[in-house]
All heavy atoms as an XYZ file, in Angstrom:
702
protein
N      -9.176    -27.137     -1.867
C      -9.291    -28.507     -2.326
C      -9.212    -28.604     -3.895
O     -10.112    -29.281     -4.455
C     -10.677    -29.032     -1.809
C     -10.689    -29.269     -0.351
S     -11.228    -30.907     -0.281
C     -11.801    -31.116      1.324
N      -8.384    -27.943     -4.459
C      -8.206    -28.041     -5.890
C      -7.561    -29.295     -6.345
O      -7.694    -29.617     -7.486
C      -7.436    -26.739     -6.336
O      -6.083    -26.864     -5.794
N      -6.945    -30.113     -5.445
C      -6.293    -31.282     -5.852
C      -7.320    -32.479     -5.957
O      -7.007    -33.418     -6.691
C      -5.243    -31.722     -4.782
C      -5.789    -31.766     -3.428
C      -5.903    -30.861     -2.512
C      -6.293    -32.947     -2.842
N      -6.453    -31.339     -1.366
C      -6.725    -32.635     -1.595
C      -6.453    -34.294     -3.303
C      -7.264    -33.536     -0.647
C      -7.078    -35.190     -2.414
C      -7.442    -34.842     -1.170
N      -8.521    -32.297     -5.346
C      -9.374    -33.495     -5.435
C      -9.971    -33.725     -6.742
O      -9.969    -34.919     -7.136
C     -10.479    -33.228     -4.317
C     -11.484    -34.329     -4.228
C     -10.773    -35.656     -3.744
C     -12.473    -33.906     -3.232
N     -10.464    -32.802     -7.472
C     -10.946    -33.046     -8.848
C      -9.828    -33.602     -9.765
O     -10.135    -34.451    -10.585
C     -11.444    -31.809     -9.343
C     -11.786    -30.821     -8.143
C     -10.724    -31.401     -7.213
N      -8.657    -33.166     -9.635
C      -7.481    -33.645    -10.371
C      -7.217    -35.084    -10.127
O      -7.047    -35.907    -11.058
C      -6.263    -32.878    -10.055
O      -6.536    -31.388    -10.283
C      -5.201    -33.231    -10.992
N      -7.202    -35.516     -8.920
C      -7.056    -36.875     -8.485
C      -8.166    -37.738     -8.928
O      -7.922    -38.816     -9.562
C      -6.816    -36.995     -6.909
C      -6.732    -38.454     -6.485
C      -5.465    -36.320     -6.484
N      -9.368    -37.293     -8.777
C     -10.457    -38.166     -9.251
C     -10.581    -38.285    -10.757
O     -11.137    -39.217    -11.278
C     -11.734    -37.488     -8.617
C     -11.911    -37.723     -7.037
C     -13.175    -37.061     -6.659
C     -11.842    -39.144     -6.668
N     -10.135    -37.217    -11.500
C     -10.273    -37.253    -12.966
C      -9.272    -38.315    -13.461
O      -9.438    -38.869    -14.517
C      -9.927    -35.905    -13.516
C     -11.132    -34.990    -13.295
O     -12.287    -35.466    -13.126
O     -10.931    -33.689    -13.425
N      -8.139    -38.462    -12.850
C      -7.089    -39.298    -13.417
C      -7.293    -40.738    -12.919
O      -6.600    -41.729    -13.382
C      -5.676    -38.879    -12.945
C      -5.229    -37.571    -13.541
N      -5.073    -37.439    -14.797
C      -5.132    -36.354    -12.976
C      -4.732    -36.126    -15.128
N      -4.793    -35.456    -13.920
N      -8.225    -41.008    -12.103
C      -8.641    -42.460    -11.716
C      -7.631    -42.854    -10.667
O      -7.446    -44.073    -10.588
N      -6.881    -42.094    -10.005
C      -5.908    -42.594     -8.997
C      -6.588    -43.059     -7.781
O      -7.703    -42.685     -7.441
C      -4.996    -41.370     -8.638
N      -6.025    -44.041     -7.273
C      -6.519    -44.671     -6.020
C      -5.909    -43.925     -4.816
O      -4.676    -43.792     -4.710
C      -6.287    -46.139     -5.932
C      -6.700    -46.812     -4.648
C      -6.912    -46.858     -7.160
N      -6.873    -43.475     -3.920
C      -6.307    -42.688     -2.720
C      -5.698    -43.582     -1.716
O      -4.733    -43.219     -0.993
C      -7.422    -41.824     -2.172
C      -8.011    -40.744     -3.187
C      -9.205    -40.093     -2.449
C      -6.940    -39.821     -3.546
N      -6.147    -44.793     -1.528
C      -5.721    -45.687     -0.503
C      -5.837    -47.090     -1.026
O      -6.679    -47.556     -1.613
C      -6.622    -45.531      0.788
N      -4.648    -47.696     -0.735
C      -4.592    -49.102     -1.110
C      -4.371    -49.971      0.124
O      -3.495    -49.575      0.951
C      -3.458    -49.418     -2.139
C      -3.828    -48.740     -3.408
C      -2.739    -49.037     -4.486
O      -1.714    -49.512     -4.079
N      -2.918    -48.712     -5.677
N      -5.127    -51.115      0.292
C      -4.974    -51.939      1.464
C      -4.333    -53.254      0.912
O      -4.827    -53.852      0.010
C      -6.251    -52.085      2.101
C      -6.151    -53.126      3.243
C      -7.006    -50.863      2.559
N      -3.307    -53.634      1.604
C      -2.525    -54.814      1.284
C      -3.299    -55.989      1.744
O      -3.838    -55.959      2.814
C      -1.207    -54.818      1.816
C      -0.308    -55.941      1.343
C       1.098    -55.848      1.849
C       1.905    -57.005      1.339
N       3.328    -57.015      1.775
N      -3.440    -57.060      0.948
C      -4.121    -58.150      1.345
C      -3.187    -59.163      1.972
O      -2.465    -59.837      1.330
C      -4.831    -58.842      0.063
C      -5.707    -59.942      0.511
O      -6.028    -60.187      1.660
N      -6.293    -60.716     -0.532
N      -3.222    -59.186      3.282
C      -2.389    -60.111      4.056
C      -2.870    -61.521      4.100
O      -4.086    -61.723      4.192
C      -2.185    -59.605      5.509
C      -1.411    -58.265      5.593
C      -2.112    -57.055      5.839
C      -0.034    -58.200      5.477
C      -1.418    -55.861      5.761
C       0.568    -57.038      5.491
C      -0.118    -55.747      5.687
O       0.536    -54.572      5.707
N      -2.004    -62.481      4.123
C      -2.453    -63.875      4.350
C      -2.458    -64.181      5.749
O      -1.600    -63.643      6.505
C      -1.435    -64.837      3.731
O      -0.110    -64.559      4.120
C      -1.352    -64.556      2.093
N      -3.425    -64.942      6.206
C      -3.514    -65.210      7.589
C      -2.417    -66.085      8.078
O      -1.920    -67.018      7.282
C      -4.876    -66.053      7.756
C      -5.349    -66.156      6.342
C      -4.529    -65.452      5.410
N      -1.926    -65.851      9.262
C      -0.816    -66.685      9.819
C      -1.230    -67.106     11.264
O      -1.846    -66.389     12.016
C       0.351    -65.779      9.983
C       1.531    -66.518     10.444
C       2.714    -65.546     10.477
O       2.946    -64.759      9.516
O       3.514    -65.492     11.503
N      -0.961    -68.383     11.588
C      -1.301    -68.930     12.879
C      -0.399    -68.261     13.992
O       0.745    -68.292     13.912
C      -1.018    -70.465     12.817
C      -1.622    -71.151     13.947
C      -1.443    -72.658     13.866
O      -0.544    -73.111     13.147
N      -2.325    -73.380     14.375
N      -1.024    -67.778     15.028
C      -0.311    -67.026     16.074
C       0.478    -68.126     16.896
O       0.022    -69.259     16.971
C      -1.351    -66.442     16.890
C      -2.626    -67.060     16.521
C      -2.515    -67.495     15.283
N       1.563    -67.668     17.546
C       2.227    -68.630     18.494
C       1.389    -69.158     19.587
O       0.678    -68.244     20.120
C       3.450    -67.885     18.862
C       3.261    -66.423     18.579
C       2.202    -66.461     17.510
N       1.455    -70.340     19.955
C       0.873    -70.884     21.020
C      -0.651    -71.288     20.787
O      -1.373    -71.643     21.633
N      -0.961    -71.205     19.457
C      -2.431    -71.655     19.202
C      -2.675    -73.131     19.101
O      -3.792    -73.614     19.010
C      -2.769    -70.913     17.865
O      -2.026    -71.341     16.760
N      -1.560    -73.843     19.127
C      -1.751    -75.303     19.084
C      -2.399    -75.751     20.316
O      -3.275    -76.709     20.268
C      -0.374    -76.028     18.941
N      -2.147    -75.116     21.428
C      -2.997    -75.624     22.657
C      -4.389    -75.303     22.533
O      -5.267    -75.977     23.069
N      -4.822    -74.045     21.896
C      -6.247    -73.785     21.690
C      -6.842    -74.773     20.807
O      -7.989    -75.151     20.986
C      -6.353    -72.328     21.207
C      -7.793    -71.872     20.954
C      -8.469    -71.750     22.238
C      -7.727    -70.424     20.274
N      -6.112    -75.147     19.703
C      -6.712    -76.178     18.811
C      -6.982    -77.494     19.567
O      -7.982    -78.148     19.381
C      -5.746    -76.462     17.631
C      -5.752    -75.242     16.648
C      -4.855    -75.555     15.527
O      -4.146    -76.630     15.511
O      -4.768    -74.714     14.664
N      -6.015    -77.978     20.446
C      -6.246    -79.191     21.207
C      -7.436    -79.053     22.085
O      -8.321    -79.940     22.218
C      -4.938    -79.451     21.988
C      -4.850    -80.771     22.640
C      -3.575    -80.959     23.224
C      -3.390    -82.471     23.785
N      -2.142    -82.748     24.251
N      -7.592    -77.868     22.698
C      -8.717    -77.647     23.620
C     -10.122    -77.642     22.798
O     -11.045    -78.239     23.316
C      -8.594    -76.274     24.274
C      -9.747    -75.795     25.168
C      -9.906    -76.689     26.432
C      -9.590    -74.372     25.558
N     -10.079    -77.072     21.684
C     -11.327    -77.210     20.803
C     -11.643    -78.604     20.459
O     -12.690    -79.011     20.326
C     -11.120    -76.297     19.647
C     -11.103    -74.758     19.917
S     -12.427    -74.216     20.911
C     -13.734    -74.318     19.783
N     -10.531    -79.344     20.144
C     -10.829    -80.759     19.847
C     -11.452    -81.536     21.061
O     -12.367    -82.378     20.838
C      -9.672    -81.499     19.349
C      -9.250    -81.049     17.908
C      -8.129    -81.939     17.332
N      -6.925    -81.976     18.094
C      -5.985    -81.217     17.829
N      -5.969    -80.307     16.746
N      -4.839    -81.128     18.564
N     -10.927    -81.263     22.185
C     -11.508    -81.889     23.502
C     -12.899    -81.501     23.678
O     -13.776    -82.271     24.051
C     -10.594    -81.550     24.619
C      -9.222    -82.289     24.718
C      -8.242    -81.745     25.468
C      -9.096    -83.419     24.105
C      -7.106    -82.424     25.747
C      -7.887    -84.209     24.169
C      -6.898    -83.651     24.980
O      -5.688    -84.244     25.075
N     -13.214    -80.181     23.510
C     -14.504    -79.743     23.611
C     -15.528    -80.348     22.722
O     -16.699    -80.627     23.074
C     -14.588    -78.153     23.637
C     -13.969    -77.415     24.789
C     -13.903    -75.935     24.489
C     -14.698    -77.638     26.060
N     -15.000    -80.370     21.555
C     -16.028    -81.133     20.473
C     -16.286    -82.453     20.802
O     -17.418    -82.968     20.704
C     -15.375    -81.034     19.084
N     -15.288    -83.205     21.281
C     -15.450    -84.577     21.826
C     -16.411    -84.580     22.997
O     -17.357    -85.537     23.029
C     -14.057    -85.186     22.214
C     -14.288    -86.615     22.517
C     -14.268    -87.682     21.765
C     -14.270    -87.172     23.884
N     -14.227    -88.822     22.387
C     -14.298    -88.588     23.806
C     -14.250    -86.649     25.154
C     -14.399    -89.408     24.920
C     -14.311    -87.398     26.241
C     -14.376    -88.787     26.060
N     -16.303    -83.716     23.888
C     -17.225    -83.640     25.120
C     -18.584    -83.370     24.619
O     -19.570    -83.976     25.143
C     -16.665    -82.671     26.146
C     -15.468    -83.191     26.769
C     -17.714    -82.377     27.093
C     -14.701    -82.144     27.644
N     -18.784    -82.509     23.673
C     -20.078    -82.109     23.173
C     -20.776    -83.279     22.573
O     -21.912    -83.675     22.784
C     -20.120    -80.847     22.284
C     -21.375    -80.833     21.390
C     -19.714    -79.653     23.010
N     -20.023    -84.055     21.681
C     -20.598    -85.216     21.067
C     -20.923    -86.352     22.130
O     -21.869    -86.956     22.034
C     -19.624    -85.744     20.081
C     -19.468    -84.891     18.814
C     -18.333    -85.457     17.902
C     -20.736    -84.703     18.069
N     -20.014    -86.439     23.114
C     -20.329    -87.494     24.161
C     -21.532    -87.090     24.941
O     -22.350    -87.923     25.259
C     -19.069    -87.632     25.069
C     -19.148    -88.615     26.214
C     -19.273    -90.089     25.503
C     -18.017    -88.609     27.056
N     -21.695    -85.890     25.287
C     -22.873    -85.447     25.993
C     -24.155    -85.516     25.212
O     -25.174    -85.820     25.720
C     -22.699    -84.021     26.653
O     -22.689    -83.145     25.500
N     -24.079    -85.365     24.054
C     -25.210    -85.646     23.125
C     -25.688    -87.052     23.037
O     -26.838    -87.366     23.152
N     -24.717    -87.967     22.953
C     -25.086    -89.394     22.989
C     -25.702    -89.676     24.381
O     -26.630    -90.529     24.474
C     -23.807    -90.190     22.653
C     -24.092    -91.687     23.023
C     -23.394    -90.022     21.283
N     -25.168    -89.146     25.445
C     -25.567    -89.541     26.788
C     -27.007    -88.953     26.912
O     -27.844    -89.531     27.670
C     -24.618    -88.830     27.828
N     -27.296    -87.700     26.459
C     -28.620    -87.052     26.542
C     -29.655    -88.013     25.771
O     -30.716    -88.185     26.259
C     -28.653    -85.740     25.803
N     -29.185    -88.559     24.629
C     -30.278    -89.371     23.794
C     -30.477    -90.665     24.579
O     -31.603    -91.084     24.737
C     -29.695    -89.577     22.365
C     -29.750    -88.417     21.564
C     -30.501    -90.734     21.715
C     -29.109    -88.393     20.272
N     -29.308    -91.195     25.169
C     -29.580    -92.518     25.920
C     -30.422    -92.163     27.143
O     -31.312    -93.002     27.584
C     -28.211    -93.055     26.369
C     -27.358    -93.599     25.187
S     -25.775    -94.123     25.592
C     -26.060    -95.319     26.839
N     -30.175    -91.125     27.863
C     -30.944    -90.731     29.074
C     -32.469    -90.533     28.679
O     -33.433    -91.087     29.293
C     -30.478    -89.580     29.624
C     -31.341    -89.039     30.914
C     -31.277    -89.671     32.151
C     -32.191    -87.954     30.711
C     -32.070    -89.294     33.078
C     -32.948    -87.506     31.770
C     -32.900    -88.162     32.988
N     -32.749    -89.867     27.585
C     -34.130    -89.603     27.134
C     -34.688    -90.917     26.642
O     -35.949    -91.082     26.941
C     -34.119    -88.561     26.006
N     -34.044    -91.848     25.995
C     -34.537    -93.056     25.689
C     -34.938    -93.923     26.841
O     -35.936    -94.578     26.911
N     -34.154    -93.957     27.945
C     -34.313    -94.677     29.119
C     -35.550    -94.115     29.796
O     -36.414    -94.878     30.322
N     -35.760    -92.766     29.877
C     -36.808    -92.128     30.525
C     -38.090    -92.454     29.766
O     -39.167    -92.675     30.290
C     -36.543    -90.644     30.716
C     -37.572    -89.997     31.409
C     -37.214    -88.483     31.747
C     -38.342    -88.080     32.619
N     -38.435    -86.737     32.987
N     -37.919    -92.460     28.486
C     -39.085    -92.760     27.576
C     -39.614    -94.162     27.840
O     -40.862    -94.426     28.041
C     -38.749    -92.674     26.146
C     -39.783    -92.874     25.125
C     -40.917    -92.138     25.114
C     -39.725    -94.081     24.365
C     -41.972    -92.355     24.234
C     -40.815    -94.325     23.432
C     -41.972    -93.438     23.356
N     -38.722    -95.068     27.996
C     -39.149    -96.507     28.330
C     -39.797    -96.557     29.767
O     -40.723    -97.262     29.921
C     -37.786    -97.377     28.204
N     -39.143    -95.844     30.701
C     -39.698    -95.858     32.039
C     -41.061    -95.231     32.090
O     -41.881    -95.804     32.788
C     -38.791    -95.075     32.950
C     -39.319    -95.109     34.381
C     -39.902    -93.990     34.881
C     -39.119    -95.986     35.379
N     -40.121    -94.320     36.296
C     -39.755    -95.584     36.542
C     -38.527    -97.294     35.282
C     -39.721    -96.276     37.694
C     -38.598    -98.049     36.493
C     -39.166    -97.584     37.703
N     -41.338    -94.139     31.398
C     -42.663    -93.544     31.301
C     -43.599    -94.425     30.548
O     -44.798    -94.488     31.134
C     -42.621    -92.171     30.580
C     -41.901    -91.067     31.376
C     -41.741    -89.833     30.660
O     -42.097    -89.744     29.474
O     -41.183    -88.853     31.274
N     -43.219    -95.145     29.635
C     -44.099    -96.078     28.913
C     -44.461    -97.203     29.826
O     -45.591    -97.588     29.761
C     -43.415    -96.569     27.650
C     -44.219    -97.301     26.735
C     -45.126    -96.202     25.877
C     -45.764    -97.094     24.825
N     -46.736    -96.435     24.203
N     -43.441    -97.731     30.583
C     -43.712    -98.836     31.435
C     -44.597    -98.443     32.510
O     -45.491    -99.207     32.996
C     -42.359    -99.428     31.996
C     -42.467   -100.686     32.720
C     -42.963   -101.806     32.393
C     -42.044   -100.751     34.125
N     -42.995   -102.715     33.409
C     -42.261   -101.994     34.451
C     -41.433    -99.888     34.977
C     -42.086   -102.573     35.741
C     -41.206   -100.389     36.389
C     -41.478   -101.682     36.616
N     -44.427    -97.278     33.192
C     -45.166    -96.787     34.266
C     -46.493    -96.395     33.881
O     -47.494    -96.160     34.728
C     -44.562    -95.635     35.023
C     -43.253    -96.028     35.690
C     -43.495    -96.901     36.900
O     -44.487    -96.754     37.627
N     -42.738    -97.816     37.108
N     -46.780    -95.982     32.568
C     -48.093    -95.541     32.083
C     -48.470    -94.159     32.458
O     -49.548    -93.698     32.291
N     -47.371    -93.387     32.705
C     -47.566    -91.929     32.993
C     -47.655    -91.101     31.704
O     -47.599    -91.632     30.614
N     -47.661    -89.791     31.906
C     -47.693    -88.845     30.786
C     -46.289    -88.901     30.085
O     -45.277    -88.884     30.673
C     -47.970    -87.408     31.212
C     -48.280    -86.562     30.275
S     -48.972    -85.024     30.844
C     -47.634    -83.782     30.358
N     -46.346    -88.958     28.675
C     -45.092    -89.052     27.979
C     -44.583    -87.667     27.719
O     -45.087    -86.880     26.901
C     -45.362    -89.804     26.706
C     -45.825    -91.221     26.818
C     -46.036    -91.727     25.383
C     -44.648    -92.009     27.447
N     -43.382    -87.365     28.347
C     -42.629    -86.117     28.075
C     -41.331    -86.387     27.328
O     -40.645    -85.519     27.039
C     -42.427    -85.359     29.375
C     -43.725    -84.938     30.084
C     -43.500    -84.196     31.362
O     -42.399    -83.953     31.784
O     -44.480    -83.772     32.016
N     -40.876    -87.534     27.340
C     -39.616    -87.990     26.891
C     -39.508    -87.716     25.380
O     -38.414    -87.479     24.944
C     -39.284    -89.390     27.198
O     -39.184    -89.550     28.517
N     -40.483    -87.907     24.554
C     -40.249    -87.596     23.151
C     -39.796    -86.221     22.828
O     -38.968    -85.883     21.976
C     -41.644    -87.919     22.522
C     -42.344    -88.857     23.380
C     -41.790    -88.506     24.775
N     -40.235    -85.237     23.710
C     -39.644    -83.906     23.581
C     -38.208    -83.808     23.881
O     -37.414    -83.089     23.250
C     -40.479    -82.964     24.470
C     -41.874    -82.707     24.065
C     -42.452    -81.631     24.933
C     -43.738    -82.339     25.582
N     -44.338    -81.531     26.673
N     -37.820    -84.573     24.838
C     -36.400    -84.713     25.405
C     -35.565    -85.263     24.191
O     -34.452    -84.839     23.879
C     -36.156    -85.410     26.574
C     -36.690    -84.717     27.846
S     -36.527    -85.730     29.331
C     -34.850    -85.850     29.512
N     -36.069    -86.375     23.588
C     -35.240    -87.076     22.512
C     -35.201    -85.977     21.282
O     -34.114    -85.898     20.670
C     -35.970    -88.342     22.104
C     -35.437    -88.979     20.848
C     -35.946    -89.338     23.224
N     -36.155    -85.427     20.976
C     -36.177    -84.342     19.890
C     -35.286    -83.227     20.196
O     -34.568    -82.882     19.328
C     -37.589    -83.879     19.600
C     -37.807    -82.982     18.356
C     -37.379    -83.705     17.131
C     -39.201    -82.382     18.349
N     -35.292    -82.824     21.466
C     -34.410    -81.664     21.817
C     -32.889    -82.108     21.791
O     -32.049    -81.355     21.277
N     -32.686    -83.358     22.251
C     -31.290    -83.964     22.111
C     -30.854    -84.083     20.704
O     -29.710    -83.840     20.304
C     -31.186    -85.210     22.959
N     -31.678    -84.564     19.822
C     -31.308    -84.685     18.443
C     -31.046    -83.316     17.763
O     -30.116    -83.206     16.989
C     -32.362    -85.492     17.670
C     -32.581    -86.958     18.043
C     -33.828    -87.543     17.315
C     -31.294    -87.742     17.743
N     -31.900    -82.355     17.969
C     -31.734    -81.052     17.363
C     -30.458    -80.441     17.893
O     -29.720    -79.867     17.232
C     -33.000    -80.174     17.582
C     -34.223    -80.705     16.796
C     -32.735    -78.707     17.274
C     -35.482    -80.021     17.060
N     -30.209    -80.586     19.246
C     -29.036    -79.976     19.765
C     -27.756    -80.715     19.278
O     -26.829    -80.049     18.961
N     -27.801    -81.890     19.049
C     -26.721    -82.711     18.454
C     -26.376    -82.286     16.958
O     -25.291    -82.101     16.687
N     -27.454    -82.098     16.268
C     -27.327    -81.701     14.839
C     -26.670    -80.253     14.853
O     -25.766    -79.952     14.073
C     -28.686    -81.708     14.117
C     -29.029    -83.016     13.884
C     -28.559    -80.861     12.805
C     -30.524    -83.212     13.430
N     -27.206    -79.270     15.668
C     -26.579    -78.021     15.774
C     -25.134    -78.028     16.350
O     -24.292    -77.287     15.702
C     -27.423    -77.138     16.621
C     -28.760    -76.620     16.084
C     -29.570    -75.805     17.096
C     -28.624    -75.832     14.731
N     -24.880    -78.785     17.228
C     -23.551    -78.919     17.700
C     -22.440    -79.448     16.701
O     -21.397    -78.977     16.587
C     -23.459    -79.745     19.006
N     -22.904    -80.428     15.993
C     -21.948    -81.010     14.996
C     -21.912    -80.183     13.741
O     -20.793    -80.257     13.070
C     -22.459    -82.483     14.520
O     -23.795    -82.413     14.199
C     -22.306    -83.387     15.780
N     -22.918    -79.321     13.476
C     -22.778    -78.509     12.263
C     -22.381    -77.143     12.554
O     -22.416    -76.220     11.725
C     -24.030    -78.581     11.549
O     -25.096    -77.958     12.335
N     -22.011    -76.872     13.846
C     -21.600    -75.450     14.158
C     -20.496    -74.905     13.405
O     -20.402    -73.814     13.044
C     -21.377    -75.394     15.709
N     -19.397    -75.754     13.240
C     -18.279    -75.352     12.449
C     -18.652    -75.019     11.063
O     -18.174    -73.932     10.483
N     -19.512    -75.718     10.402
C     -19.965    -75.469      9.063
C     -20.743    -74.240      8.995
O     -20.650    -73.398      8.104
C     -20.707    -76.629      8.455
O     -19.911    -77.805      8.719
C     -21.097    -76.417      7.029
N     -21.643    -73.979     10.006
C     -22.449    -72.869     10.067
C     -21.577    -71.531     10.273
O     -21.871    -70.553      9.498
C     -23.520    -72.965     11.168
C     -24.400    -73.982     10.834
C     -24.178    -71.595     11.386
C     -25.430    -74.404     11.912
N     -20.666    -71.620     11.099
C     -19.766    -70.453     11.372
C     -18.917    -70.094     10.182
O     -18.620    -69.017      9.710
C     -18.894    -70.727     12.458
C     -19.587    -70.631     13.852
S     -20.587    -69.235     14.053
C     -19.330    -68.036     14.213
N     -18.400    -71.166      9.371
C     -17.625    -70.987      8.242
C     -18.508    -70.243      7.148
O     -18.037    -69.407      6.387
C     -17.060    -72.241      7.695
C     -15.791    -72.705      8.389
O     -15.079    -71.848      9.066
N     -15.573    -73.982      8.381
N     -19.718    -70.651      7.067
C     -20.630    -69.983      6.159
C     -20.997    -68.513      6.460
O     -21.097    -67.668      5.571
N     -21.088    -68.286      7.726
C     -21.321    -66.946      8.086
C     -20.094    -66.053      8.015
O     -20.196    -64.888      7.509
C     -21.737    -66.812      9.637
C     -23.087    -67.503      9.868
C     -21.769    -65.436     10.179
C     -23.525    -67.723     11.272
N     -19.028    -66.567      8.315
C     -17.619    -65.741      8.198
C     -17.271    -65.494      6.812
O     -16.774    -64.409      6.403
C     -16.586    -66.367      8.960
C     -15.309    -65.709      8.764
C     -16.868    -66.315     10.488
N     -17.412    -66.511      5.954
C     -17.048    -66.428      4.576
C     -17.928    -65.515      3.733
O     -18.973    -65.321      3.805
C     -16.897    -67.807      3.841
O     -15.977    -68.553      4.551
């Protein structure tokens, strides 16, 4: 191993990795369309969950029973916030 001190003394780089630019693979347009549809479905289900929880809240208030709907409304709101910010969160984690 007499070559190692010589290489290290001269400051030579033993391995260089080329920085490739990302390229969209063929057929990924269908995946992008699917992701847009899924995002739309998630937002629609969030709105439906908030409407259902609001209706249940009104029903429980009218019946005079125990109020469990505020937890449902809060859960739907937190879930909606997480669902809409998932892309931003993932970009922050990956970058």
